[in-house]
Backbone as ProteinMPNN parsed JSONL, in Angstrom:
{"seq_chain_A": "MSTLDEVGQRDGWRCWLCDEPVDPDASVNADRGPSIDGGATPKGKKPAPGSERLAHRACNTRKGAIKPVVPWSPDLFVIEPAPIVATVERLTRKGGREVVGRCPSRSDGDEAATWLADRLSRFAPGLRVEVSVEPGGGQFLLVLRTL", "coords_chain_A": {"N_chain_A": [[44.642, 16.425, -0.352], [43.644, 13.549, 1.33], [42.277, 12.751, 4.586], [43.391, 10.476, 7.183], [41.211, 9.174, 8.399], [39.217, 9.52, 6.413], [40.285, 8.074, 4.219], [40.556, 5.57, 5.44], [37.864, 4.901, 6.067], [36.756, 4.861, 3.49], [38.191, 2.709, 2.377], [37.347, 0.655, 3.937], [38.755, 0.054, 6.23], [40.827, -1.803, 5.67], [43.953, -3.138, 4.767], [45.432, -2.363, 1.722], [47.472, -3.82, 0.647], [48.07, -6.289, 2.107], [45.55, -7.127, 2.695], [44.474, -7.462, 5.199], [42.681, -6.607, 8.24], [42.842, -3.211, 9.43], [43.519, -1.558, 12.381], [41.805, 1.187, 13.401], [42.262, 2.57, 15.72], [44.823, 2.046, 16.511], [48.224, 3.015, 17.158], [49.819, 5.255, 14.912], [52.463, 4.827, 14.705], [52.899, 2.185, 15.233], [53.647, -1.092, 13.918], [51.403, -2.463, 12.847], [49.692, -0.406, 12.699], [47.644, 2.249, 11.248], [48.331, 3.713, 8.038], [48.768, 6.012, 5.316], [49.078, 5.268, 1.96], [50.422, 6.906, -0.637], [50.609, 6.115, -3.238], [52.104, 5.848, -6.53], [53.773, 8.674, -7.075], [55.288, 11.523, -8.568], [58.393, 12.783, -7.277], [58.117, 15.228, -4.801], [55.629, 16.015, -5.572], [52.112, 16.225, -4.881], [49.834, 13.542, -4.087], [47.221, 12.548, -6.368], [43.857, 13.562, -5.728], [41.935, 11.195, -3.965], [43.508, 9.069, -4.732], [44.98, 7.959, -2.748], [45.661, 5.163, -0.576], [44.739, 2.898, 2.052], [47.008, 1.419, 4.32], [48.834, -0.917, 6.375], [51.315, 0.361, 8.571], [53.774, -1.051, 8.523], [53.493, -2.609, 6.172], [53.35, -0.6, 4.245], [55.846, 0.621, 4.589], [57.581, -1.498, 3.953], [56.902, -1.822, 1.279], [58.157, 0.318, 0.137], [60.775, -0.488, -0.011], [60.89, -2.886, -1.431], [59.278, -4.426, -4.258], [55.765, -4.587, -4.012], [54.02, -7.507, -2.849], [51.145, -9.243, -3.431], [49.483, -11.641, -1.882], [47.955, -14.744, -2.921], [44.997, -16.271, -1.675], [45.512, -18.78, 0.749], [43.574, -20.673, 0.997], [42.559, -21.36, -1.424], [42.455, -23.495, -4.335], [44.56, -23.168, -6.574], [46.551, -23.612, -9.32], [49.826, -22.798, -10.206], [49.527, -19.86, -9.821], [49.363, -16.575, -11.159], [51.465, -13.704, -10.497], [49.838, -11.232, -8.712], [50.27, -8.398, -8.571], [51.981, -7.805, -10.784], [50.353, -8.693, -12.867], [48.127, -6.969, -12.656], [49.435, -4.548, -13.225], [50.234, -4.985, -15.927], [47.7, -5.368, -17.202], [46.536, -2.903, -16.667], [48.165, -1.203, -18.123], [48.102, -2.274, -20.794], [45.658, -3.526, -21.234], [43.27, -6.03, -22.339], [43.349, -9.631, -22.205], [44.116, -12.141, -19.839], [45.41, -15.192, -18.658], [45.393, -16.29, -15.401], [45.748, -18.414, -13.715], [45.327, -21.966, -13.004], [42.793, -24.339, -12.324], [41.762, -27.419, -10.797], [39.068, -28.183, -10.811], [35.726, -27.121, -11.723], [34.308, -25.975, -9.578], [36.427, -25.222, -7.873], [37.577, -23.303, -9.529], [35.456, -21.442, -9.733], [35.295, -20.585, -7.06], [37.837, -19.422, -6.753], [37.64, -17.397, -8.676], [35.624, -15.755, -7.622], [36.882, -14.914, -5.245], [39.13, -13.571, -6.336], [37.964, -11.48, -7.855], [36.786, -9.988, -5.789], [39.107, -9.335, -4.301], [40.605, -7.823, -6.151], [38.919, -5.662, -6.421], [39.492, -4.141, -4.243], [42.3, -3.926, -4.249], [42.989, -2.869, -6.78], [41.069, -0.655, -7.497], [40.411, 0.985, -9.665], [40.745, -0.498, -11.936], [38.92, -2.038, -14.317], [37.726, -5.131, -14.572], [36.758, -8.392, -15.724], [36.235, -11.535, -14.343], [36.618, -14.816, -15.321], [35.871, -18.342, -15.649], [37.195, -20.815, -17.563], [36.956, -23.81, -19.469], [39.743, -25.903, -20.261], [42.124, -28.01, -21.599], [41.562, -30.205, -19.876], [41.386, -29.024, -17.452], [40.495, -26.08, -15.564], [40.622, -22.802, -16.529], [41.538, -19.751, -15.06], [40.595, -16.625, -15.856], [41.353, -13.248, -16.526], [39.828, -10.377, -17.847], [39.922, -7.252, -19.333], [37.544, -4.583, -19.164]], "CA_chain_A": [[45.076, 15.212, 0.314], [42.608, 13.036, 2.215], [42.702, 12.431, 5.946], [43.471, 9.055, 7.491], [39.847, 8.67, 8.622], [38.512, 9.459, 5.129], [40.829, 6.958, 3.443], [40.206, 4.347, 6.163], [36.445, 4.598, 5.881], [36.541, 4.506, 2.082], [38.797, 1.399, 2.126], [36.792, -0.338, 4.861], [39.78, -0.238, 7.232], [41.593, -2.983, 5.259], [45.212, -2.813, 4.096], [45.328, -2.696, 0.298], [48.552, -4.733, 0.285], [47.937, -7.633, 2.683], [44.107, -7.377, 2.798], [44.125, -7.722, 6.595], [42.081, -5.426, 8.872], [43.689, -2.187, 10.044], [42.863, -1.016, 13.57], [41.835, 2.654, 13.316], [42.68, 3.14, 16.996], [46.231, 1.736, 16.768], [49.157, 4.118, 16.946], [50.368, 5.326, 13.558], [53.859, 4.407, 14.8], [52.94, 0.734, 15.39], [53.746, -1.792, 12.638], [50.07, -2.784, 12.341], [48.914, 0.822, 12.748], [47.225, 2.755, 9.937], [49.09, 4.746, 7.32], [48.24, 6.279, 3.975], [50.007, 5.077, 0.856], [50.075, 7.893, -1.664], [50.739, 5.559, -4.585], [53.26, 6.313, -7.292], [53.686, 10.089, -7.436], [56.609, 12.105, -8.767], [58.972, 13.382, -6.088], [57.739, 16.604, -4.55], [54.242, 16.252, -6.002], [51.073, 15.653, -4.017], [49.034, 12.524, -4.78], [45.931, 12.992, -6.905], [42.78, 13.308, -4.776], [41.298, 9.891, -4.061], [44.442, 8.012, -5.129], [45.609, 7.383, -1.571], [45.071, 3.91, -0.115], [45.055, 2.555, 3.43], [47.949, 0.309, 4.49], [49.513, -0.98, 7.669], [52.574, 1.091, 8.506], [54.834, -1.984, 8.117], [53.291, -2.963, 4.756], [53.679, 0.585, 3.473], [57.298, 0.799, 4.679], [58.201, -2.595, 3.199], [56.644, -1.568, -0.133], [59.143, 1.281, -0.335], [62.064, -1.144, -0.195], [60.75, -3.95, -2.416], [58.007, -4.406, -4.981], [54.759, -5.251, -3.178], [53.501, -8.819, -3.236], [49.79, -9.47, -2.947], [49.381, -13.107, -1.908], [46.696, -15.443, -3.174], [44.495, -16.917, -0.461], [45.969, -20.172, 0.879], [42.394, -21.544, 1.009], [42.162, -21.642, -2.803], [43.208, -24.509, -5.064], [44.959, -22.566, -7.847], [47.857, -24.119, -9.736], [50.647, -21.783, -10.869], [48.867, -18.545, -9.882], [50.178, -15.449, -11.634], [51.638, -12.636, -9.511], [48.725, -10.289, -8.843], [50.737, -7.033, -8.833], [52.463, -7.712, -12.166], [49.187, -8.863, -13.736], [47.376, -5.708, -12.619], [50.217, -3.536, -13.942], [50.126, -5.251, -17.366], [46.339, -5.113, -17.677], [46.309, -1.461, -16.595], [48.92, -0.594, -19.218], [47.796, -2.765, -22.134], [44.317, -4.084, -21.384], [43.26, -7.359, -22.932], [42.937, -10.851, -21.513], [45.267, -12.853, -19.292], [45.158, -16.367, -17.824], [46.125, -16.041, -14.155], [45.917, -19.64, -12.952], [44.57, -23.137, -13.42], [42.126, -25.027, -11.216], [41.412, -28.78, -11.2], [37.621, -28.392, -10.965], [34.927, -25.913, -11.951], [33.99, -25.345, -8.288], [37.648, -24.534, -7.427], [37.701, -22.116, -10.368], [34.433, -20.469, -9.338], [35.69, -20.033, -5.761], [38.988, -18.544, -6.993], [37.168, -16.233, -9.43], [34.908, -14.888, -6.673], [37.893, -14.32, -4.358], [39.967, -12.65, -7.106], [37.174, -10.282, -8.175], [36.677, -9.22, -4.547], [40.439, -8.819, -3.936], [40.978, -6.77, -7.093], [38.078, -4.475, -6.193], [40.173, -3.339, -3.222], [43.698, -3.699, -4.613], [43.056, -2.006, -7.96], [39.668, -0.279, -7.72], [40.211, 1.663, -10.946], [40.866, -1.46, -13.03], [37.642, -2.715, -14.565], [37.972, -6.448, -15.152], [35.802, -9.476, -15.564], [36.931, -12.779, -14.044], [35.834, -15.948, -15.803], [36.446, -19.676, -15.548], [37.01, -21.425, -18.879], [37.559, -25.141, -19.578], [40.885, -25.972, -21.163], [43.131, -29.027, -21.335], [41.2, -31.058, -18.738], [41.396, -28.191, -16.254], [39.702, -24.866, -15.708], [41.504, -21.637, -16.545], [41.057, -18.539, -14.416], [40.915, -15.61, -16.857], [40.986, -11.842, -16.299], [39.626, -9.65, -19.1], [39.576, -5.852, -19.057], [36.265, -4.126, -19.742]], "C_chain_A": [[44.004, 14.805, 1.328], [43.171, 12.762, 3.602], [42.722, 10.921, 6.131], [42.082, 8.461, 7.695], [39.072, 8.542, 7.307], [38.967, 8.259, 4.3], [40.451, 5.634, 4.104], [38.759, 3.953, 5.967], [36.155, 4.169, 4.444], [37.051, 3.094, 1.785], [38.316, 0.328, 3.096], [37.78, -0.788, 5.916], [40.467, -1.575, 6.96], [42.821, -2.5, 4.504], [45.119, -3.258, 2.637], [46.397, -3.685, -0.123], [48.334, -6.147, 0.806], [46.485, -8.052, 2.858], [43.67, -7.769, 4.203], [43.501, -6.46, 7.185], [43.141, -4.493, 9.47], [42.905, -1.599, 11.207], [42.942, 0.504, 13.535], [42.311, 3.308, 14.604], [44.136, 2.843, 17.335], [47.087, 2.973, 16.508], [49.68, 4.09, 15.518], [51.843, 4.935, 13.536], [54.005, 2.905, 14.964], [52.993, 0.073, 14.017], [52.382, -2.083, 12.02], [49.14, -1.567, 12.396], [48.611, 1.339, 11.354], [48.2, 3.77, 9.352], [48.45, 4.903, 5.944], [49.364, 6.082, 2.978], [49.556, 6.002, -0.255], [50.162, 7.362, -3.074], [51.976, 6.12, -5.261], [53.045, 7.76, -7.707], [55.101, 10.622, -7.633], [57.091, 12.812, -7.501], [58.588, 14.855, -5.98], [56.313, 16.943, -4.949], [53.285, 15.62, -4.999], [50.312, 14.589, -4.796], [47.722, 13.117, -5.3], [44.845, 12.69, -5.879], [42.117, 11.955, -5.033], [42.232, 8.758, -4.448], [45.123, 7.351, -3.929], [44.894, 6.096, -1.176], [45.555, 3.623, 1.298], [45.996, 1.353, 3.463], [48.394, 0.264, 5.947], [50.823, -0.222, 7.512], [53.695, 0.184, 8.003], [54.707, -2.37, 6.64], [53.71, -1.804, 3.858], [55.19, 0.81, 3.448], [58.015, -0.248, 3.828], [58.035, -2.367, 1.698], [57.659, -0.587, -0.708], [60.483, 0.648, -0.65], [62.018, -2.221, -1.286], [59.4, -3.823, -3.11], [56.965, -5.148, -4.15], [54.331, -6.595, -3.75], [52.124, -8.953, -2.611], [49.557, -10.971, -3.032], [47.986, -13.591, -2.295], [46.277, -16.082, -1.865], [44.993, -18.359, -0.396], [44.803, -21.163, 0.885], [41.946, -21.948, -0.394], [43.025, -22.739, -3.407], [43.479, -23.964, -6.459], [46.374, -23.029, -8.15], [48.559, -23.03, -10.534], [49.947, -20.429, -10.967], [49.843, -17.461, -10.327], [50.344, -14.43, -10.515], [50.589, -11.546, -9.74], [49.204, -8.883, -9.216], [51.177, -6.877, -10.291], [51.3, -7.83, -13.16], [48.375, -7.58, -13.806], [48.121, -4.623, -13.39], [50.105, -3.729, -15.457], [48.737, -4.913, -17.909], [45.995, -3.626, -17.632], [46.963, -0.764, -17.783], [48.377, -0.974, -20.593], [46.367, -3.249, -22.339], [44.388, -5.513, -21.89], [42.793, -8.455, -21.994], [44.18, -11.569, -21.018], [44.809, -14.023, -18.433], [46.022, -16.209, -16.572], [46.289, -17.287, -13.283], [45.081, -20.76, -13.539], [43.985, -23.791, -12.182], [41.711, -26.418, -11.681], [39.918, -29.014, -11.406], [36.924, -27.047, -11.185], [34.636, -25.206, -10.628], [35.217, -24.642, -7.701], [37.835, -23.236, -8.212], [36.703, -21.039, -9.992], [34.786, -19.798, -8.013], [36.846, -19.05, -5.923], [38.559, -17.277, -7.727], [36.451, -15.242, -8.516], [35.9, -14.173, -5.772], [38.695, -13.252, -5.118], [39.215, -11.37, -7.461], [37.048, -9.385, -6.946], [38.012, -8.571, -4.192], [40.852, -7.684, -4.856], [40.146, -5.512, -6.908], [38.696, -3.576, -5.126], [41.602, -3.001, -3.619], [43.826, -2.711, -5.771], [41.652, -1.541, -8.323], [39.402, 0.397, -9.058], [40.282, 0.728, -12.145], [39.553, -2.21, -13.19], [37.922, -4.016, -15.292], [36.809, -7.384, -14.893], [36.637, -10.729, -15.31], [36.044, -13.918, -14.527], [36.607, -17.249, -15.609], [36.126, -20.386, -16.85], [37.652, -22.806, -18.907], [38.714, -25.105, -20.569], [41.872, -27.041, -20.735], [42.822, -29.906, -20.136], [41.219, -30.327, -17.407], [40.48, -27.004, -16.501], [40.622, -23.671, -15.532], [40.807, -20.447, -15.897], [41.536, -17.37, -15.285], [40.441, -14.233, -16.405], [40.882, -11.167, -17.66], [39.227, -8.219, -18.745], [38.29, -5.5, -19.777], [36.442, -2.78, -20.398]], "O_chain_A": [[43.521, 15.639, 2.093], [44.374, 12.567, 3.776], [42.145, 10.179, 5.336], [41.803, 7.361, 7.217], [38.351, 7.565, 7.109], [38.148, 7.522, 3.752], [40.07, 4.683, 3.421], [38.463, 2.783, 5.726], [35.398, 3.226, 4.212], [36.419, 2.357, 1.027], [38.827, -0.792, 3.08], [37.662, -1.894, 6.444], [40.67, -2.38, 7.869], [42.742, -1.57, 3.701], [44.766, -4.403, 2.356], [46.249, -4.334, -1.158], [48.405, -7.106, 0.037], [46.213, -9.219, 3.143], [42.598, -8.351, 4.375], [43.755, -5.36, 6.695], [44.187, -4.934, 9.947], [41.757, -1.187, 11.04], [44.035, 1.062, 13.628], [42.72, 4.469, 14.594], [44.642, 3.335, 18.343], [46.714, 3.856, 15.736], [49.953, 3.02, 14.974], [52.413, 4.734, 12.463], [55.114, 2.383, 14.849], [52.448, 0.609, 13.052], [52.214, -1.964, 10.806], [47.937, -1.692, 12.165], [49.242, 0.921, 10.383], [48.806, 4.568, 10.067], [47.7, 4.044, 5.481], [50.451, 6.642, 3.119], [48.436, 5.891, -0.753], [49.828, 8.074, -4.021], [52.795, 6.786, -4.628], [52.233, 8.045, -8.587], [56.019, 10.205, -6.926], [56.291, 13.369, -6.749], [58.716, 15.62, -6.936], [55.842, 18.05, -4.687], [53.602, 14.619, -4.356], [50.152, 14.699, -6.012], [47.19, 14.07, -4.731], [44.907, 11.653, -5.217], [41.784, 11.617, -6.169], [41.81, 7.602, -4.492], [45.765, 6.31, -4.07], [43.693, 5.942, -1.401], [46.64, 4.048, 1.693], [45.804, 0.387, 2.725], [48.34, 1.266, 6.66], [51.379, -0.176, 6.415], [54.484, 0.593, 7.151], [55.714, -2.448, 5.936], [54.353, -2.011, 2.829], [55.751, 1.151, 2.407], [58.936, 0.072, 3.077], [58.937, -2.687, 0.925], [57.986, -0.647, -1.893], [61.248, 1.174, -1.46], [63.009, -2.436, -1.984], [58.488, -3.179, -2.592], [57.249, -6.229, -3.634], [54.287, -6.791, -4.965], [51.963, -8.792, -1.401], [49.443, -11.52, -4.128], [46.981, -12.932, -2.027], [47.125, -16.401, -1.033], [44.904, -19.085, -1.386], [45.024, -22.37, 0.787], [41.055, -22.784, -0.543], [44.189, -22.897, -3.036], [42.743, -24.245, -7.405], [47.282, -22.858, -7.337], [47.969, -22.416, -11.423], [49.784, -19.898, -12.066], [51.004, -17.443, -9.916], [49.46, -14.298, -9.669], [50.476, -11.007, -10.841], [48.612, -8.242, -10.084], [50.784, -5.919, -10.957], [51.278, -7.137, -14.177], [47.979, -7.15, -14.89], [47.503, -3.857, -14.131], [49.906, -2.763, -16.192], [48.609, -4.256, -18.942], [45.238, -3.142, -18.474], [46.387, 0.15, -18.375], [48.207, -0.114, -21.458], [45.907, -3.372, -23.474], [45.451, -6.133, -21.87], [41.959, -8.239, -21.114], [45.195, -11.599, -21.714], [43.929, -13.874, -17.585], [47.234, -16.017, -16.667], [46.908, -17.217, -12.221], [44.256, -20.556, -14.429], [44.605, -23.796, -11.119], [41.343, -26.588, -12.843], [39.537, -29.951, -12.108], [37.467, -25.987, -10.872], [34.706, -23.979, -10.554], [35.08, -23.58, -7.093], [38.2, -22.204, -7.649], [37.048, -19.859, -9.934], [34.603, -18.591, -7.855], [36.849, -17.98, -5.315], [39.063, -16.193, -7.431], [36.65, -14.032, -8.625], [35.785, -12.967, -5.552], [38.913, -12.156, -4.602], [39.783, -10.282, -7.374], [37.186, -8.166, -7.047], [38.055, -7.397, -3.825], [41.394, -6.681, -4.391], [40.613, -4.412, -7.204], [38.443, -2.371, -5.112], [42.069, -1.894, -3.35], [44.676, -1.821, -5.742], [41.097, -1.973, -9.333], [38.268, 0.379, -9.537], [39.919, 1.118, -13.255], [39.132, -2.934, -12.288], [38.301, -4.023, -16.463], [36.004, -7.192, -13.982], [37.638, -10.956, -15.99], [34.862, -13.982, -14.187], [37.825, -17.252, -15.429], [34.961, -20.549, -17.213], [38.772, -22.972, -18.424], [38.679, -24.39, -21.569], [42.403, -26.987, -19.626], [43.746, -30.319, -19.435], [41.083, -30.947, -16.352], [39.784, -26.934, -17.514], [41.311, -23.541, -14.52], [39.634, -20.177, -16.159], [42.739, -17.154, -15.433], [39.305, -14.059, -15.966], [41.739, -11.358, -18.523], [38.308, -8.001, -17.955], [37.981, -6.033, -20.842], [35.485, -2.227, -20.941]]}, "name": "protein", "num_of_chains": 1, "seq": "MSTLDEVGQRDGWRCWLCDEPVDPDASVNADRGPSIDGGATPKGKKPAPGSERLAHRACNTRKGAIKPVVPWSPDLFVIEPAPIVATVERLTRKGGREVVGRCPSRSDGDEAATWLADRLSRFAPGLRVEVSVEPGGGQFLLVLRTL"}
């Protein structure tokens, strides 16, 4: 099992759920304080080495009660964006290709693709995907494809 400092440094002191900075000096009892999320492990089992991720205490606690939601950036112009968590789960299980949103212009699509690739590198570091922008129906489709 990794220490809080090891996981924090590896994850760049950012919460894997909300993608906001985590203060390494905050109390572990504070809502915005650091905690380690062990991921999905069978009851009574220790997490696999390196599978732990950094989260705010409140984000980690909330995740235990409801399925986590990873929001899209409000600065992006993406129409009908797919839920990131469900998309990652499907692509991890089955692989393949999935359209995750539509953008009105190529530049909006390129901006969303750059953001999504960066976000997925922290949210699902083990998932190897390529993000592309493809024309379709007078719009631009944001596509994830497993490698």
